[in-house]
PAVODREN-672832 format. One record per residue: residue in one letter; x negated, y negated, z negated of N, C-alpha, C in turn. Coordinates in steps of 0.001 Angstrom, whole numbers, plus 500000, padded with zeros to 6 digits. Layout:
<nodes>
NODE  type    n_xx    n_yy    n_zz   ca_xx   ca_yy   ca_zz    c_xx    c_yy    c_zz
NODE     A       X       Y       Z       X       Y       Z       X       Y       Z
...
</nodes>
This chain:
<nodes>
NODE  type    n_xx    n_yy    n_zz   ca_xx   ca_yy   ca_zz    c_xx    c_yy    c_zz
NODE     M  549278  147544  457383  550356  148058  458195  550722  149452  457690
NODE     L  552017  149708  457570  552490  150988  457074  552743  151952  458232
NODE     P  552413  153224  458063  552647  154180  459146  554146  154468  459317
NODE     V  554566  154681  460550  555951  155034  460861  556103  156538  460686
NODE     T  557131  156955  459945  557368  158388  459760  558554  158888  460570
NODE     H  559554  158014  460806  560745  158410  461572  561257  157207  462356
NODE     V  561934  157499  463471  562524  156455  464300  563947  156871  464649
NODE     A  564880  155909  464595  566256  156129  465042  566633  154967  465943
NODE     I  567315  155265  467058  567704  154236  468020  569226  154200  468123
NODE     S  569785  153011  468022  571233  152832  468118  571702  153182  469522
NODE     P  572688  154074  469645  573188  154416  470987  574027  153302  471611
NODE     T  574432  152309  470825  575272  151238  471363  574480  149988  471717
NODE     L  573604  149515  470841  572861  148277  471075  571377  148500  471346
NODE     S  570919  149722  471185  569509  150087  471338  568605  149454  470287
NODE     D  569183  149034  469148  568350  148582  468035  567501  149754  467567
NODE     V  566327  149458  467029  565398  150502  466607  565191  150405  465105
NODE     A  565479  151500  464410  565218  151585  462972  563993  152458  462782
NODE     T  563004  151950  462071  561801  152725  461780  561716  152939  460276
NODE     V  561276  154120  459894  561105  154458  458479  559608  154502  458207
NODE     H  559211  153888  457103  557804  153811  456723  557645  154302  455291
NODE     R  556576  155030  455027  556211  155379  453655  555404  154236  453096
NODE     T  555718  153824  451882  554933  152762  451265  553607  153345  450805
NODE     A  552602  152527  450832  551265  152965  450439  551210  153104  448924
NODE     P  550465  154068  448416  550311  154175  446969  549618  152937  446420
NODE     A  549875  152656  445165  549274  151474  444536  547757  151584  444612
NODE     R  547124  150480  444999  545669  150446  445137  545098  149419  444176
NODE     A  543790  149462  444078  543107  148467  443243  543301  147095  443875
NODE     P  543347  146038  443077  543527  144703  443640  542410  144355  444612
NODE     R  542791  143624  445660  541814  143217  446665  541036  142007  446182
NODE     A  539857  141848  446766  539050  140672  446455  539765  139437  446979
NODE     P  539630  138316  446303  540303  137111  446778  539783  136690  448144
NODE     R  540667  136092  448930  540285  135609  450254  539386  134397  450130
NODE     R  538522  134250  451124  537670  133063  451110  538519  131863  451500
NODE     P  538229  130708  450937  539012  129520  451296  538760  129145  452751
NODE     R  539777  128562  453345  539660  128150  454743  538777  126919  454841
NODE     D  537882  126945  455805  537018  125790  456071  537803  124732  456833
NODE     S  537261  123543  456871  537916  122488  457637  537901  122820  459124
NODE     L  536955  123683  459561  536911  124079  460969  537967  125131  461294
NODE     D  538528  125772  460265  539528  126813  460448  540940  126253  460405
NODE     T  541169  125083  460856  542472  124457  460692  543322  124509  461950
NODE     E  543155  125534  462782  543989  125651  463969  545422  125935  463537
NODE     P  546377  125254  464154  547759  125514  463791  548177  126902  464250
NODE     D  549111  127472  463516  549637  128783  463867  550546  128633  465076
NODE     E  550233  129338  466157  550999  129193  467390  552336  129910  467324
NODE     R  552526  130747  466308  553775  131496  466222  554904  130682  465622
NODE     G  554637  129577  465004  555679  128704  464456  556449  129362  463329
NODE     D  557775  129297  463386  558641  129796  462319  558565  131304  462147
NODE     A  558272  132042  463208  558187  133496  463111  557128  133903  462107
NODE     S  556050  133138  462015  554982  133450  461079  555471  133414  459644
NODE     S  556196  132379  459263  556675  132288  457888  557692  133378  457590
NODE     E  558526  133758  458575  559490  134833  458386  558760  136160  458175
NODE     E  557736  136424  458975  556974  137655  458837  556223  137689  457504
NODE     D  555673  136538  457081  554982  136477  455801  555939  136786  454653
NODE     F  557162  136214  454716  558155  136481  453680  558518  137960  453661
NODE     T  558749  138536  454847  559112  139944  454941  557987  140815  454397
NODE     A  556767  140518  454759  555630  141300  454288  555518  141223  452770
NODE     S  555716  140041  452191  555618  139926  450732  556783  140655  450063
NODE     Y  557986  140609  450667  559144  141330  450134  558886  142833  450140
NODE     E  558308  143322  451229  558067  144754  451349  556951  145229  450432
NODE     R  556026  144360  450068  554938  144739  449165  555297  144515  447702
NODE     D  556395  143829  447426  556809  143537  446064  557229  144823  445360
NODE     E  556703  145073  444192  557024  146235  443359  556894  147564  444121
NODE     P  555720  147866  444668  555566  149081  445474  555751  150373  444678
NODE     D  555624  150311  443353  555797  151526  442548  557255  151945  442447
NODE     K  558185  151042  442716  559613  151353  442608  560190  151934  443891
NODE     Y  559502  151763  445026  560041  152159  446318  559052  153057  447043
NODE     Q  559577  154123  447664  558711  155056  448365  558847  154971  449878
NODE     S  559918  154324  450354  560118  154181  451795  560689  152801  452098
NODE     I  560484  152372  453330  561054  151128  453826  561686  151436  455180
NODE     I  562897  150930  455395  563546  151039  456696  563543  149638  457305
NODE     R  562964  149514  458487  562923  148246  459212  563759  148382  460475
NODE     V  564442  147301  460845  565257  147312  462062  564812  146167  462960
NODE     H  564638  146491  464259  564294  145512  465290  565286  145662  466437
NODE     T  565538  144565  467146  566393  144651  468330  565615  145331  469452
NODE     V  566308  145611  470544  565655  146216  471696  564573  145294  472255
NODE     N  564684  143993  471991  563680  143026  472433  562607  142777  471392
NODE     A  562513  143646  470403  561491  143618  469354  561664  142465  468365
NODE     R  562825  141859  468302  563070  140806  467309  563432  141471  465984
NODE     F  562751  141054  464929  562971  141631  463605  564369  141267  463104
NODE     V  565126  142272  462644  566472  142064  462103  566422  142021  460583
NODE     G  565753  142993  459976  565666  143046  458524  565040  144348  458070
NODE     S  564897  144460  456754  564346  145694  456179  565014  145950  454843
NODE     V  564960  147193  454435  565508  147590  453146  564544  148581  452512
NODE     R  564321  148415  451210  563439  149324  450473  564283  150451  449880
NODE     V  563742  151669  449932  564444  152852  449456  563617  153482  448346
NODE     P  564232  153766  447185  563446  154299  446069  562931  155724  446280
NODE     E  563568  156504  447170  563117  157871  447428  562398  157942  448773
NODE     V  561732  159053  448995  561100  159299  450293  562203  159640  451293
NODE     V  562258  158900  452397  563247  159155  453445  562683  160220  454371
NODE     E  563448  161293  454564  563019  162424  455395  563627  162405  456792
NODE     C  564738  161654  456992  565377  161592  458298  566279  160366  458355
NODE     A  566592  159932  459575  567472  158777  459752  568177  158888  461094
NODE     C  569390  158327  461172  570111  158268  462445  571130  157132  462405
NODE     Y  571539  156701  463582  572564  155677  463758  573882  156341  464119
NODE     S  574992  155742  463699  576289  156146  464223  576458  155455  465572
NODE     G  577418  155915  466361  577578  155371  467700  578998  154921  467990
NODE     A  579681  154356  466998  581046  153872  467201  581014  152631  468097
NODE     P  582099  152365  468812  582121  151199  469703  581915  149894  468928
NODE     E  580986  149064  469418  580717  147771  468783  581928  146863  468955
NODE     G  582164  146000  467973  583296  145094  468012  584540  145676  467374
NODE     V  584622  146994  467343  585748  147681  466718  585323  148236  465357
NODE     S  584078  148649  465272  583550  149283  464070  582199  148686  463724
NODE     V  581822  148840  462477  580467  148507  462050  579708  149823  461997
NODE     N  578648  149918  462770  577880  151153  462771  577032  151264  461514
NODE     V  576548  152463  461289  575854  152811  460057  574506  153416  460385
NODE     I  573520  153092  459549  572247  153810  459572  572312  154780  458399
NODE     A  572211  156058  458692  572231  157088  457655  570803  157545  457416
NODE     A  570426  157687  456147  569080  158142  455788  569194  159286  454799
NODE     G  568498  160369  455064  568454  161511  454161  567157  161480  453377
NODE     T  567232  161793  452089  566056  161684  451238  565514  163044  450824
NODE     R  564291  163021  450344  563644  164228  449845  564401  164796  448642
NODE     A  565102  163927  447906  565876  164365  446737  567221  164966  447141
NODE     G  567548  165007  448441  568792  165596  448912  569949  164613  448989
NODE     A  569702  163340  448741  570762  162332  448782  570923  161767  450181
NODE     L  572112  161275  450443  572412  160603  451695  572630  159133  451377
NODE     R  571902  158260  452043  572051  156809  451853  572561  156213  453162
NODE     L  573562  155343  453033  574170  154704  454191  573966  153200  454117
NODE     Y  573624  152585  455266  573389  151151  455348  574157  150587  456537
NODE     S  574732  149405  456370  575401  148710  457463  574354  148351  458511
NODE     S  574646  148613  459782  573679  148276  460832  573642  146773  461092
NODE     W  574614  146017  460627  574631  144564  460832  573652  143854  459924
NODE     D  573705  144174  458611  572901  143422  457645  572114  144313  456685
NODE     L  572092  145622  456927  571386  146608  456101  571884  146626  454657
NODE     R  573112  146195  454455  573730  146246  453128  573998  147709  452783
NODE     P  573603  148143  451576  573876  149535  451192  575378  149788  451101
NODE     L  575806  150906  451628  577191  151344  451524  577269  152359  450389
NODE     P  578456  152729  449928  578537  153659  448792  577694  154907  449014
NODE     P  576854  155260  448032  575958  156414  448199  576725  157730  448228
NODE     R  576145  158665  448956  576701  160015  449042  575590  160987  448680
NODE     A  575958  162071  448043  574978  163110  447722  575664  164462  447782
NODE     A  574896  165489  448010  575466  166831  448061  576123  167176  446739
NODE     S  575586  166680  445637  576142  166988  444328  577459  166271  444084
NODE     A  577819  165298  444948  579064  164568  444783  580214  165241  445529
NODE     A  579964  166415  446078  580994  167114  446831  582141  167526  445914
NODE     P  583386  167374  446384  584504  167817  445569  584494  169335  445444
NODE     A  584883  169828  444303  584931  171273  444085  586098  171839  444877
NODE     A  585817  172721  445803  586839  173369  446622  586340  174761  446948
NODE     P  587240  175708  447146  586803  177079  447408  585877  177203  448610
NODE     A  586095  176383  449664  585283  176512  450870  583973  175741  450784
NODE     T  583787  174945  449741  582582  174136  449612  581605  174820  448679
NODE     A  580347  174835  449092  579325  175431  448238  579217  174625  446945
NODE     P  578986  175294  445822  578862  174556  444568  577631  173658  444587
NODE     P  577669  172567  443823  576503  171673  443780  575254  172414  443320
NODE     R  574132  172062  443916  572873  172709  443568  572002  171723  442813
NODE     A  571300  172225  441824  570367  171360  441094  569051  172095  440991
NODE     P  567963  171555  441391  567845  170324  442161  568213  170569  443621
NODE     A  568689  169541  444264  569092  169650  445670  567854  169748  446556
NODE     P  567915  170580  447603  566796  170626  448549  566752  169331  449366
NODE     P  565640  169026  450000  565564  167793  450785  566520  167810  451977
NODE     L  567065  166657  452281  567929  166487  453449  567013  166177  454624
NODE     L  566822  167149  455527  565798  167060  456571  566296  166574  457920
NODE     G  567601  166629  458166  568105  166214  459471  569510  165674  459384
NODE     L  569809  164668  460202  571135  164058  460261  571506  163806  461708
NODE     S  572791  163964  462021  573271  163656  463360  574768  163374  463293
NODE     Y  575200  162308  463959  576623  161991  464045  577244  162714  465223
NODE     S  578532  163025  465098  579277  163575  466224  579439  162479  467276
NODE     S  579857  162835  468476  579956  161855  469564  580949  160742  469263
NODE     D  581970  161000  468440  582930  159954  468082  582591  159276  466749
NODE     S  581460  159623  466150  580969  159057  464879  581909  159295  463703
NODE     Q  582765  160296  463803  583684  160596  462703  583148  161669  461766
NODE     V  582132  162422  462210  581548  163472  461382  580033  163283  461376
NODE     L  579460  163313  460187  578003  163243  460026  577533  164614  459564
NODE     F  576652  165221  460336  576117  166537  460007  574773  166370  459317
NODE     G  574531  167187  458299  573263  167150  457588  572698  168548  457434
NODE     W  571363  168663  457541  570675  169937  457392  569688  169814  456247
NODE     Y  569754  170796  455344  568905  170785  454152  567705  171714  454316
NODE     G  566716  171506  453468  565483  172276  453508  565663  173756  453235
NODE     D  566749  174146  452600  566972  175567  452321  567742  176261  453439
NODE     G  567990  175548  454559  568680  176150  455697  570178  175907  455706
NODE     S  570724  175305  454676  572160  175061  454645  572508  173801  455432
NODE     A  573758  173728  455857  574246  172571  456605  575542  172091  455978
NODE     V  575816  170816  456135  577046  170236  455611  577527  169201  456610
NODE     A  578839  168954  456618  579410  167936  457497  580266  167005  456653
NODE     W  579981  165710  456740  580784  164710  456051  581757  164151  457083
NODE     E  583047  164292  456811  584065  163822  457742  584591  162473  457271
NODE     S  584675  161528  458190  585185  160197  457868  586661  160149  458214
NODE     D  587462  159766  457243  588900  159634  457450  589264  158181  457167
NODE     P  589746  157427  458184  590021  156006  457970  591047  155738  456876
NODE     S  591909  156693  456564  592928  156463  455535  592381  156643  454123
NODE     K  591155  157165  453999  590539  157377  452692  589305  156492  452566
NODE     P  589024  155977  451362  587874  155082  451203  586523  155776  451306
NODE     A  586474  157067  451094  585191  157771  451128  585319  159022  451987
NODE     P  584250  159410  452684  584319  160634  453483  584428  161861  452584
NODE     R  585015  162892  453122  585078  164143  452372  584089  165113  452994
NODE     I  583668  166091  452228  582690  167057  452714  583433  168281  453234
NODE     V  583102  168659  454447  583716  169803  455104  582630  170833  455319
NODE     P  582879  172124  455005  581849  173129  455290  581569  173162  456793
NODE     A  580290  173234  457161  579914  173173  458574  580521  174312  459372
NODE     H  580658  175501  458793  581192  176631  459551  582666  176438  459875
NODE     A  583372  175585  459141  584785  175329  459427  584961  174495  460686
NODE     L  583933  173832  461143  584022  173002  462341  583641  173750  463605
NODE     L  583136  174973  463477  582694  175726  464665  583831  176481  465301
</nodes>
């Protein structure tokens, strides 16, 4: 079982997203003992068991390539899905747009300073965003290399602005404009 490092709860459906650090690669385990004929009790969980086994094997596949896993469960604890993230996830949050009109997003900030967005419906990755991808503008801070970790995220009440806080104390706001395919970066002090 992987330890939970962060939790985000959907304000609309109460789905729960948990972030887990993957365990470092370990020495191979000893093979399991074969099941005896007396150990043939059927699994009472039925189909859920095979789904959990598949998910567990998916999450353990290629552990050296992924440092975090985001899992989503409904408010009734039914597993929705998981996604592996190659960087360490430092924070996560849900958008809160009205269901049925919009597809909400799970936003994850990484130790490398990148912002990763996932569809809350199917955990499909959305176009990546990073502080270094900010358009050059007089009011925008120049890109930093290496970027400090993205430590905090929060959506505005209308889910049109995503605020991010970096490890060096700086803040940024990504504004979503429906007429443009990608959000633009707005300096946080311009919104105050």
